N, C-alpha and C positions, 0 to 999 in steps of 0.2 A: 983739401976741404975737410971739415969735420964730418962725423956721421950725421949730425943733426942738420948741418948745411946741405949735405947730400940728399937727406930725406925730404927737406923742404923743397929743394929744386925738383926732385922727382915728382913730388905731389903736385907742384904747380904745373909741371909739364903734362901730367896725366890726370888732371883733376876730373875731366869728363869721364874717364874710365873707372877711376877709383872712387868717385863720389857715391855711386850707387852701392858699392860694397860697404862703405862707411855707413851709409844710411841704413842698410839692412842690419849691420852689426849693432848700431845704436838702438834701433827699434827692438831687436831681440833681447839686448841687455836690459832695456827699460821695462819691457813686459815681463821678463824673468824676475826682476826685482819686485815689480808691483803686484805680481801674482804669486809671490813667494815660491817661485820655482816650478809652478804648474805649467807655465808656458813652455818650458824646455823639457818637460817630461817626455818619455818615450812615446806614450800614447798620443799626446797632443802633437808632437812633431810628425808622427806617422799620418795622423788625420790632416795636418797642415799640408803635407806634401800631396796626399790624395785629393784634397780640396783644390790645390793649386794646379793639378794636372791638366784639367780640361781648359783652363784659361791660359796655361803655359803654352800649350801647342798652338792655340789661337794667336797668342802674342808673337810667336816665332814667324808665323805667316804674315801677321800684320806688320812686323818689323820690315820685311821685304817690301810689302805694299807701300809703306811710308817712305822707305828709302828711294823708291822710284817716283816719289812725289804724288802718290795717289791715296785713296782711302777706300775702305770696304765696310759699309754699315750693315751689310746683309748677313754677315758671318754668324751672328748670334742665333737668329731664328732659322738659318740654314742648318746649323748644328742641331737645333731642337727638332726640326722637321725630319732630318736624316736619322736621328736617333729614334724617332717614332716609326719611320720606314723599316729600320732594322728590327724594332720590336714586332711589327706586324709580320715581317718576313719570317721570323722565328715562331710566330704564334700558331697554335693548333686552330685550324679553321672551324672546329666544333666549339671552340671557346670564343675566338675573336673573328668576326666576319672579315673575309678577304685574307685571312691568315694563310701563309704559304708553307709553314712547317719545314723551313729550310734549315740545314745544319749551320753551325757557326762559321765553319771554314768557308762556306759559300756566301754567308750574309756579310762578313766583314769586307772582302774585296768588292762585293756588289755595292755596298754603301760608300766605300771610298771612291769607286768609279763614278757613282752618281754625284759625289761631291766635286770631282774634277770636272765633270760636265757643267755643273752649275757655275763653277768658277770660270770656265771658258766662255759661258754665255755672258757673264759680266765683263770678261776681257774682251769679247767681241763688241759689246756696246761701247767700251772705252776706246779700244784700239782702232776698230773699223769704222764705227758710226760716229766717233769723235764726241760722244756724250760725256760730260764731266763725271768722273767716278763717283762723286757725292750723289748725284742725281741717279745714276745707273744703279748704284748699290742701295739707295733709298727705295727705289722701286722694288728691288729684290727683298728688302727688309719687309715691305708690305706684302708682297706675294708669298713669301715663306711664312709669314705670320698667319696669313689666311690658310695656307696649305696645312699647317699644323692642326688648325681647327677642323679642317675638312676631314683629315684622316683619323681624327680622334673623336669626331662628333657623335658617332654611334656608340662609343664605348667609354669615353672619358679617359681616365688614366688607364694605361695598358700595363698590366703586371707581367714582368718577364720571369719565367720559371726556369730558363736555361742556366744551369749552374756554371757551365764553362764560360758563357758570356758575362755572367754576373761577377765571375772571378777577376775579370780584367780590371774592374774598378774597386774591388774589395779584397781580392786575394793577394797572396804573398809567395815569393819564390820558395821552393822547397829547401830544406836544410840537409846538410850531409849527416850521415848516421852518427848518433851520440857515442863517443868513445871515452866518456868520463872526464873530458877536458871542458872547462867553463860551462857547467851545467846551467841551463836556463837562458843561455845566450845563443843567438842565431849565428852559427859559426861560418856558414857560407857567406853571409853578409859581411862579416869581419874580413874574410879571405878576399873578397871582392874589393873591400876598402883598401886593404894592403896593396893589391894589384893596382888600383887606381892611383895610389900615392907613388908607387914605383914608376908607372907610366907617366905621371905628371912630371916627376923629377927628370926622367930621361928626355921627355919632350922639351922641357925648359932648357936643359943643357944643350940639346941639338939646335934649338932656336938661337940660343946665345952664340954658339960656335958659328952658325951660318951668318949671323949678323956681323960677327967679328971678321969673317973672311971676306965680306964685302966693305969692310971698314965702316960699318954703321955704328952709331952710338948705342951703347948697351948700359944697363944699370951698373952702378958701382958694385964691387964684389960683396960688400957687407949688406947693401940694400937687397941685392939679388938673393943672398943667403936668407935674409930675414923674410923676403917674399915667399921663398920655398918653405921655411918653417911654418909660416902663417897659413899658407894654403894646405900643407900637409896636416896641420893641427885642426883646421876647419873640417877637412874631409874625414880625418880620423875621429873627430869628436861626433860628427853627424852619424858616421857609421856605427860607432859605439852606442849612440842613443837608439838608433834604429834596431840594432842587434839585441838591445835590451827588451824589446817588445816582441814583434813577430818577424822582424827582419825587413828586407827590401820588398816593397810592394810592386806588383806588376805595373801599376800606373807610373811609379818612379822609373821602372826600367824602360817603359815606352817613351816617357819624356826625355830620358837620358839618350836614347837612340835617336830621337828626333833632333835633339840638340846637337849631338855629335855629327850627324849626317848634314844638317844645314850649316853648321859651323864650318865643316870641311868644304862644302860647296861655295860658301861665301868667302872663305879665306884662302882656299888653295886651288880654285879652278878658274878657268876663263870665264865661265858663266857668271860667277860671283863678281869678277872684276867688271864685267859688262853691266851688271845690275847696278853697281856703285857708280859707274860712269854715267849711266842714264840719270841717276839721282843727282849727280853733280852738275851736269848740263846736258839735257836731252838733245838739243840741237847739235852740239859738238859731237855727241856720241853718234848721232845719225850720220854726220859728215865724215866721221872716221870709219864708217863701214859697219857700225853695229845696227842690227835690225831692231829698232825700238818696239815696233808692232809685235814681233815674235816674242820678245822678252816680256811684254805686257801680258800676252797670252800665258806664258809660262808662270809668271808670278801669280796671276789671278787663278790659274788652274791649280797651282800649288796651295793657294789660300783655300780654295774649295775642298781640296783633299784634306787639309788640316782641319777644316770646319767639320767634315764628316768624322774625322778621328776624334775631335772634341765631343761631338754628339754621342759617339760610341762610349767614350770614357764617362760622360755625365749620365747617360742612360744606364750604363752598367753599374755605376756607383749607386744610383737611386733604385736600381733593379726594377725600373719602370719608366715608361714614357708618359709625360704629362703634357697638358695643354699649354702650360706657361713655360716649358723648357726653352732655354735660349734667351730669356729676358735679360737684357743688359749685358750679355756676354760680350758683345762687340765693344761697349764702352770700357769694360774691364780690360779687354785685350789692348785697346788703344792706350788706355792709361798705363798699363804694364810696359808697353813698348816705349812710351815717352819717359816714364820713370827709369827705364833701363838704358836711357842714353840715346835713343833715336832722335835725330834732329827734325824739328818741325819744317826745316828748309829742304829736307831730303838729302840723300847722298851720304849720310852718316848714320851708323848704328851697327850693333853687333848682336848676333843671335843669343850669345850667353847673357848679354845685358838684358834682353827681354825676359829671360827666365828669372834673372835677379829681380827685375821689376815686378813680375808676377808674384814672386815670393814676398816682396815688400808690401804689396797691396793686400795679399792674403794674410800676411802676418799682422798687419793693422787690424783687419776684421777679426781675426782669431783672438788677438790680445785684448781688443776692446770688448769682445763678447765675454772673455773670462773675467774682465774687470766689472762687467755688468753695465756698461755704457749703452745707452739707448741707440736704436737704429738711426734716429734723426741726427745725432751727434756724430755717428760713424760716417755718414755721408758727408757731413761738413768737413771732418778731418781728412777723409780720403780726397775730397775735392781740393782742399788746401795743399796736400801733398803733391797732387797732379799740377796744380798751378806753380808750386815751387819748382818742380822739375822742369817745366817749360821756361820759367824765368831763368833758371840755372842754365838751360841750353842757350837762350838768347844771349845772356851776359858772357858766357865763356866763348861762344862763337864769335861775339863781337871783339873779344880780346885777341882771338887768334887771327 
């Protein structure tokens, strides 16, 4: 077969996986052209990544929720509520009533623990009480919306003065000492980019050898080489752009860690395989010895923890807790998961895909803002993209 025939065959077989990457690439090229390069500038890409952070971590958790055929509408206002709780916990009681003046290293695990507890409560309603997740999480949506208003009613917006906490959403990793090489460029970010490319190449070759040892079908050599070159170029390009501003942000580091951990769990562990099994057929999974109830608790508890992390990232980025924090976060997370390839029927979806989906949705907003397009048209475009993603899922699933 010729190169183009191989490429066409690979694309047809992996259209669900590659579609989202193609969409993101097209969107970025389009906005780069229409904004005369402003979209791809170092400053805008850094801001884009930081704006994506709090939605990306929610999208990761939502991916697991949708895979097991559930939904969680409470995550947005839960994130906003727990962000407010974190702000109050750090506040000076002389300035904010009920302030606890706790250090950051105590506030973050406390907030994450509260998130896990909130997720487990929703999981209990779904797994134990057999309440549909839509209804159970809608109740949570209302409760946490009211809870935000309760904890902020006496003060309104709570300003956060803690510089260490604010650095989570606005700070950047330190650079190595300047030795006269590449002045004005963040060298540690470049070094991490090189390491990432090396690890990517090693991992891809190891996976290819493993598949060949089991006589599984692998990509043709020329397509495999092209894939490596493309991925290395993307990582290298983004790294160079980030290094040209202030380097890798702490938000990006957190999102990368969450992605790596959850991707490993879902692709390399028994827990991940069981989660996919439940999404594929809950009854068959139960009959095969998988405890569906326990895994519902695990997935919703995980969603609650990631909601807390999202609240920390958002509150830190704004350097304040507001009464409207969390509005529409859950819809953005659901949209990111679907755009990233999660199937509406459950059982299908990847963590990396949800991150790409979050980038797609945030890129649309950023690009349209730079073009001066009104918010009303932005909602229409984003809605159309979400509808297209679901239609794409239905049609490709039908063919498979």
